C-alpha positions in Angstrom: 96.5 132.5 113.3 93.8 129.9 112.9 90.3 131.3 112.3 88.4 128.4 113.9 88.7 125.6 116.5 89.1 123.0 113.8 92.0 125.1 112.2 93.6 125.3 115.6 93.3 121.6 116.1 94.7 121.0 112.6 97.7 123.2 113.3 98.3 121.3 116.5 98.1 117.9 114.6 100.6 119.2 112.1 103.0 120.2 114.9 102.5 116.8 116.6 103.3 115.1 113.3 106.5 117.1 112.8 107.6 116.2 116.4 106.8 112.5 115.8 108.8 112.5 112.6 111.8 114.1 114.3 111.6 111.6 117.2 110.8 108.6 115.1 107.8 108.1 117.3 105.9 105.2 115.6 103.0 105.2 118.1 102.3 108.9 117.6 102.6 108.5 113.8 100.2 105.6 113.9 97.6 107.8 115.5 98.1 110.6 113.0 98.1 108.5 109.7 94.8 107.3 108.3 94.7 103.5 107.5 94.0 104.4 103.9 97.0 106.8 103.5 98.4 107.1 100.0 101.6 109.3 99.8 104.1 110.1 97.1 107.7 110.9 98.0 110.0 113.3 96.2 111.3 110.5 94.1 107.7 109.7 92.8 107.4 106.4 94.7 104.1 105.6 96.3 103.8 104.4 99.9 101.2 103.5 102.5 100.8 104.0 106.2 102.4 100.6 106.9 105.3 101.5 104.6 105.9 104.7 106.6 105.5 103.1 110.0 107.8 100.3 109.0 110.5 102.7 107.8 110.4 104.6 111.1 110.3 101.4 113.2 113.2 99.8 111.3 115.1 103.1 111.3 115.5 103.1 107.5 113.8 106.5 107.7 115.5 108.8 110.2 114.9 112.5 110.3 117.7 114.3 112.0 116.5 117.8 111.3 113.1 119.2 110.2 113.0 123.0 110.0 109.7 124.6 109.1 110.1 127.7 106.9 106.4 128.2 106.0 103.2 126.5 107.0 99.7 127.3 105.6 96.5 125.5 106.1 92.9 125.3 104.8 89.9 123.7 106.5 86.6 123.0 104.7 84.2 121.0 106.8 86.0 117.9 108.0 88.7 118.1 105.4 91.9 120.0 105.9 95.1 120.6 103.9 98.5 121.7 105.2 101.2 123.1 103.0 104.7 122.8 104.6 107.9 124.2 103.3 111.1 123.4 105.1 114.6 121.8 105.3 114.9 118.1 106.0 118.1 116.3 106.9 118.2 112.6 107.6 118.7 109.1 106.2 116.2 107.5 103.9 116.6 104.0 102.6 120.2 104.1 103.9 121.1 107.2 101.9 121.9 110.5 103.7 119.7 113.3 102.4 119.6 117.0 102.9 116.8 118.8 101.0 114.4 121.7 100.9 111.0 120.1 100.5 107.3 120.9 100.1 104.8 118.6 101.8 101.1 118.9 100.9 99.0 116.8 103.3 95.2 116.2 103.1 93.7 115.5 106.5 90.3 114.2 107.5 88.6 114.9 110.8 86.7 112.2 112.7 86.3 110.5 116.0 90.1 110.3 116.5 90.8 113.9 115.5 92.8 114.9 112.4 94.4 112.1 110.4 96.4 112.3 107.2 94.6 110.6 104.3 96.9 111.7 101.4 100.3 113.3 101.0 102.7 114.5 98.4 106.3 115.5 98.9 108.3 117.4 96.3 111.6 119.3 96.1 111.3 123.0 96.6 
């Protein structure tokens, strides 16, 4: 259970992110990803906010199933980190994928609420 209002808001932002990923909701993702986003996928490739939005818009990234197994978070000032562990099934770059993954996301809090600044995804 979150200890503070900012932790509760971060938990809500993480849940909205997961819902947007499952739905392929580009507008919602746009509001949750910082313009400066740098992320690394499980294959080690680097991508930006525009890369992520384009993949969802063009349907080259489609998440059919996203099942959360664990979720932890830390908030320090206006910085938050979420640690997600779960199963993901979908198509990425035209390739069907089923994997158990860990996502570590660094969030920053500002005028527009929580937004993801950096992310790292790895096999679990």
